[in-house]
C-alpha positions in Angstrom: 214.5 308.8 -30.1 217.4 307.6 -32.3 219.8 308.2 -29.3 217.6 305.9 -27.2 217.8 303.0 -29.7 221.6 303.3 -30.0 222.1 303.4 -26.2 219.7 300.4 -25.8 221.6 298.5 -28.5 225.0 299.1 -26.9 223.7 298.4 -23.4 222.3 295.1 -24.7 225.7 294.1 -26.0 227.1 294.5 -22.5 224.1 292.8 -21.0 224.4 289.8 -23.2 228.1 289.4 -22.5 227.5 289.8 -18.8 224.8 287.1 -18.8 226.2 284.6 -21.2 229.9 285.4 -22.0 231.1 283.5 -19.0 229.7 280.3 -20.5 232.5 280.5 -23.1 235.3 282.3 -21.4 235.1 281.4 -17.7 233.6 277.9 -17.9 236.5 276.4 -15.9 236.8 279.3 -13.5 235.2 279.4 -10.0 231.6 280.6 -9.9 232.5 283.6 -7.8 235.0 284.7 -10.5 232.3 284.5 -13.2 229.9 286.5 -11.0 232.4 289.3 -10.3 233.4 289.5 -14.0 229.7 289.5 -15.0 229.0 292.3 -12.5 231.9 294.3 -13.9 230.5 294.0 -17.4 226.9 294.8 -16.2 228.2 298.1 -14.7 228.8 299.3 -18.3 225.4 298.0 -19.3 223.7 300.2 -16.6 225.8 303.2 -17.6 224.1 303.0 -21.0 220.7 301.5 -20.0 219.8 304.1 -17.4 220.4 307.1 -19.7 218.6 305.3 -22.6 215.5 304.9 -20.4 215.6 308.4 -19.1 215.9 309.8 -22.7 213.4 307.2 -24.1 210.6 308.0 -21.6 210.4 311.5 -23.1 209.5 310.0 -26.4 207.9 306.6 -25.7 205.4 305.2 -23.2 206.8 302.8 -20.6 205.4 299.8 -22.5 206.8 301.0 -25.8 210.2 301.5 -24.2 210.2 297.9 -22.8 209.1 296.3 -26.0 211.7 298.3 -28.0 214.3 297.0 -25.6 213.1 293.4 -26.0 213.3 293.6 -29.8 216.8 294.9 -29.6 217.7 292.2 -27.1 216.6 289.4 -29.5 218.6 291.0 -32.4 221.7 291.3 -30.2 221.3 287.8 -28.7 221.0 286.2 -32.2 224.2 288.0 -33.3 226.0 287.0 -30.1 224.9 283.4 -30.4 226.1 283.1 -34.0 229.2 285.3 -34.0 230.6 284.8 -30.5 229.2 281.5 -29.2 229.5 279.9 -32.7 226.0 278.4 -32.6 224.0 277.9 -35.7 221.3 280.4 -36.5 218.0 278.8 -36.1 214.6 279.9 -37.5 213.5 280.0 -33.9 215.4 283.3 -33.5 213.5 284.8 -36.4 210.1 283.6 -35.1 210.8 285.0 -31.6 211.9 288.3 -33.0 208.8 288.5 -35.2 206.7 287.9 -32.1 208.4 290.9 -30.4 208.0 293.0 -33.6 204.3 292.1 -33.4 204.3 293.2 -29.8 205.9 296.4 -30.8 203.3 297.0 -33.4 200.5 296.7 -30.8 202.4 299.0 -28.3 203.0 301.7 -30.9 199.7 301.7 -32.8 197.4 304.6 -32.1 
């Protein structure tokens, strides 16, 4: 179970850089270059995401696995926005994350 969360966290770091990192680093590059770099980064995301899901499905339902991934995504995205993209942290990140935590509660309750 812990292994799944760690793999999901690491895969989300790669995913976030693949999706949004080019907005900072490759802004002046050709679109095809940004796409190729993003695909290259996404490869490593999948190398972590696929094992995370295969391990996770042994412990979680599919819905639980998805909601867990989304909570991790919000946490990683908030950190990425503030630390890498230098955006100010807004309360909207907190509210969105709390909504996903509420979703996780409903998916995990018996």
